C-alpha positions in Angstrom: 67.3 -27.4 48.5 69.0 -27.3 45.1 72.4 -26.9 46.9 71.6 -29.5 49.5 71.0 -32.3 46.7 74.5 -34.2 46.4 73.7 -34.9 42.5 72.7 -31.5 41.6 75.6 -29.6 43.8 78.2 -31.4 42.0 76.6 -30.8 38.5 76.5 -27.3 39.3 79.3 -26.5 42.0 81.9 -29.3 41.5 84.7 -29.6 44.3 86.9 -28.8 41.3 85.6 -25.5 40.3 87.6 -22.4 40.1 86.7 -19.0 39.2 85.0 -18.3 35.7 83.0 -15.7 34.2 80.5 -16.4 31.4 79.9 -13.3 29.1 78.4 -12.7 25.8 81.4 -13.3 22.8 83.2 -10.8 21.4 84.6 -10.7 17.7 87.9 -11.3 19.0 87.2 -14.6 20.6 85.9 -16.0 17.2 89.4 -17.9 16.7 89.2 -19.4 20.4 85.9 -20.5 19.9 86.4 -22.3 16.6 89.5 -24.2 17.8 87.5 -25.3 20.9 84.7 -27.0 19.2 87.0 -28.1 16.1 88.9 -30.1 18.8 85.9 -31.7 20.3 83.2 -32.1 17.4 83.0 -33.7 14.2 83.6 -31.9 11.2 79.8 -31.8 10.8 79.1 -30.7 14.1 81.8 -28.1 14.4 80.4 -26.9 11.0 77.0 -26.4 12.7 78.6 -24.6 15.3 80.0 -22.4 12.9 76.7 -21.7 11.7 75.5 -20.4 14.9 78.8 -17.9 15.3 77.8 -16.8 11.8 74.0 -16.6 12.1 73.6 -15.7 16.2 76.9 -14.5 17.5 74.8 -12.9 20.6 73.8 -16.7 21.4 77.7 -17.9 21.8 78.9 -17.2 25.6 82.6 -17.1 26.5 83.6 -18.4 29.6 86.8 -16.7 30.4 89.3 -17.5 33.5 90.8 -15.3 35.9 93.3 -14.0 33.0 90.5 -13.2 30.5 91.3 -16.0 28.5 88.7 -18.0 26.5 88.7 -21.5 28.1 85.5 -22.6 27.1 81.8 -21.9 25.6 77.9 -22.2 26.2 75.6 -21.3 23.3 72.0 -20.4 24.9 69.6 -18.9 22.9 65.4 -18.6 23.0 63.4 -20.5 20.8 61.9 -17.4 19.0 65.4 -16.0 18.2 66.3 -19.2 16.7 66.5 -18.3 12.5 64.6 -21.1 10.3 67.7 -21.4 8.5 69.6 -22.7 11.7 66.8 -25.5 12.0 67.9 -26.5 8.5 71.5 -26.8 9.2 71.7 -28.0 12.7 70.1 -31.7 13.4 69.5 -30.6 17.0 67.0 -27.5 16.4 65.4 -29.7 14.1 64.8 -32.4 16.8 63.8 -29.7 19.2 61.2 -28.6 16.3 59.6 -31.6 16.3 59.2 -32.1 19.7 57.8 -28.6 20.0 55.1 -29.2 17.1 54.1 -32.8 19.0 54.2 -31.1 22.5 53.1 -27.4 22.3 53.2 -24.8 25.3 50.5 -23.1 26.4 50.3 -19.4 24.8 52.5 -17.0 26.2 54.8 -19.4 27.7 58.7 -19.1 26.0 61.3 -21.5 25.5 65.1 -21.6 26.3 67.6 -23.7 24.5 70.7 -24.5 25.5 72.6 -26.2 22.3 76.2 -26.7 23.7 78.7 -26.3 25.9 82.4 -26.9 26.0 85.5 -26.6 28.0 89.3 -26.7 26.9 90.6 -29.9 28.2 87.5 -31.8 28.9 84.7 -30.9 26.1 81.5 -31.3 27.8 82.6 -33.4 30.5 82.1 -32.5 34.4 84.4 -29.3 35.0 84.5 -25.7 36.6 83.7 -24.6 33.1 80.8 -26.8 32.7 79.5 -25.8 36.4 79.7 -21.9 35.2 78.2 -22.6 32.1 75.1 -24.6 33.7 74.9 -21.9 36.2 74.9 -19.1 34.1 71.8 -20.4 32.7 69.8 -20.3 35.9 70.2 -16.5 35.5 68.3 -16.6 32.0 65.6 -18.8 33.9 65.1 -15.8 36.2 65.4 -13.5 33.6 62.4 -14.8 31.8 60.2 -15.9 34.8 56.8 -16.2 34.7 56.7 -16.7 31.2 59.6 -19.4 30.9 57.8 -22.9 30.1 60.5 -25.0 28.8 64.1 -25.7 28.5 66.1 -27.9 25.4 69.2 -29.5 26.1 71.5 -31.3 24.0 74.6 -33.4 25.1 76.6 -36.0 23.4 77.1 -38.1 26.4 74.6 -37.5 29.3 75.9 -40.3 31.8 78.1 -37.9 34.1 74.9 -35.9 34.5 72.1 -38.4 34.4 71.3 -38.0 38.4 71.0 -34.4 38.2 69.1 -34.2 35.2 66.5 -36.5 36.5 66.2 -34.5 40.0 65.7 -31.4 37.9 62.9 -33.0 36.1 64.3 -33.1 32.5 62.6 -35.8 30.3 65.2 -37.6 27.4 64.0 -37.7 23.9 63.2 -41.5 22.9 65.9 -41.7 20.6 69.1 -40.0 20.2 69.9 -38.2 16.7 73.3 -38.1 14.8 75.3 -35.3 14.1 77.8 -36.0 11.8 77.7 -39.9 12.8 77.9 -39.3 16.1 74.8 -39.8 18.7 73.6 -36.8 20.0 71.0 -36.8 23.2 68.2 -34.5 23.8 66.3 -33.8 26.7 63.4 -31.0 27.7 62.6 -29.6 31.0 59.0 -28.4 31.3 58.8 -26.0 34.0 54.9 -26.2 34.2 52.1 -23.4 34.4 54.1 -21.5 37.3 57.1 -21.4 35.3 60.0 -21.2 37.3 58.8 -21.0 40.7 56.5 -24.0 40.3 59.6 -26.2 39.2 61.6 -25.1 42.4 58.2 -25.8 44.4 58.5 -29.5 43.3 62.3 -29.8 43.4 61.7 -28.5 47.1 58.6 -31.2 48.1 60.5 -34.0 46.6 63.3 -32.9 48.6 61.0 -33.1 51.9 59.1 -36.0 50.7 56.0 -33.5 50.3 53.2 -33.8 47.8 53.1 -30.9 45.7 49.2 -31.1 45.3 47.3 -28.0 46.6 45.6 -28.1 49.9 42.6 -27.0 48.3 42.2 -28.7 44.5 39.3 -26.8 42.8 39.5 -29.5 40.2 38.3 -32.6 42.1 37.0 -30.4 45.1 38.8 -32.1 47.6 41.1 -31.0 50.7 44.3 -32.2 52.1 43.5 -33.7 55.7 46.6 -35.3 57.6 48.0 -36.7 54.2 44.6 -37.9 52.7 42.7 -36.1 50.1 39.2 -35.9 51.3 36.1 -34.9 48.5 33.9 -32.2 49.7 30.2 -31.6 48.9 29.2 -28.5 47.0 28.2 -26.7 49.9 31.5 -27.4 51.7 33.6 -26.5 48.7 32.1 -23.4 48.5 32.2 -22.5 52.3 
């Protein structure tokens, strides 16, 4: 159902996609990575990504072409692995922290963050590198299921991705924040109590025009009959 949706398909598997691999960055990648974000970010924004590379190098992933050259980056981390020093240094992480305080997850659910992706030549815009980075994060979804409860995302210009983000259930923050004087747009995807499985179920139901309400709902003692919700008596519900 994800692939059949044209907005999602073009975001994750664009017609211009080539073969790319995504892996944890190596020490010898640092120069290429810094050159990449110093090309597309403001000086302050690039300094923040430098801090990520310095403080959480394991969160920085290199996107490589067929020759093994670094042609992009993706910064992905679990919320619990982000040190307080990065929250102080990065306005994006600080905004995520404020959102998390206002909208806490149930105990036991975990949060994943996708801080940035960039591609040589196109920056954060649609490209094969960008698609490879987004697809790579889907592996984290399934690695963390059934405990993944939320994904935080940040992007400077969300317009090319709006249709896909809406389809996937992302909710934008009320206002963008500034990073180095440039607006940066944030969004959150709440997977719900059933984590990734429930999220996929909702997307599939929306594609099929089906309700995601359970056949038998124990909250209001109702049952689905011919597309209508019928209340049950205590005896009927017990049976």
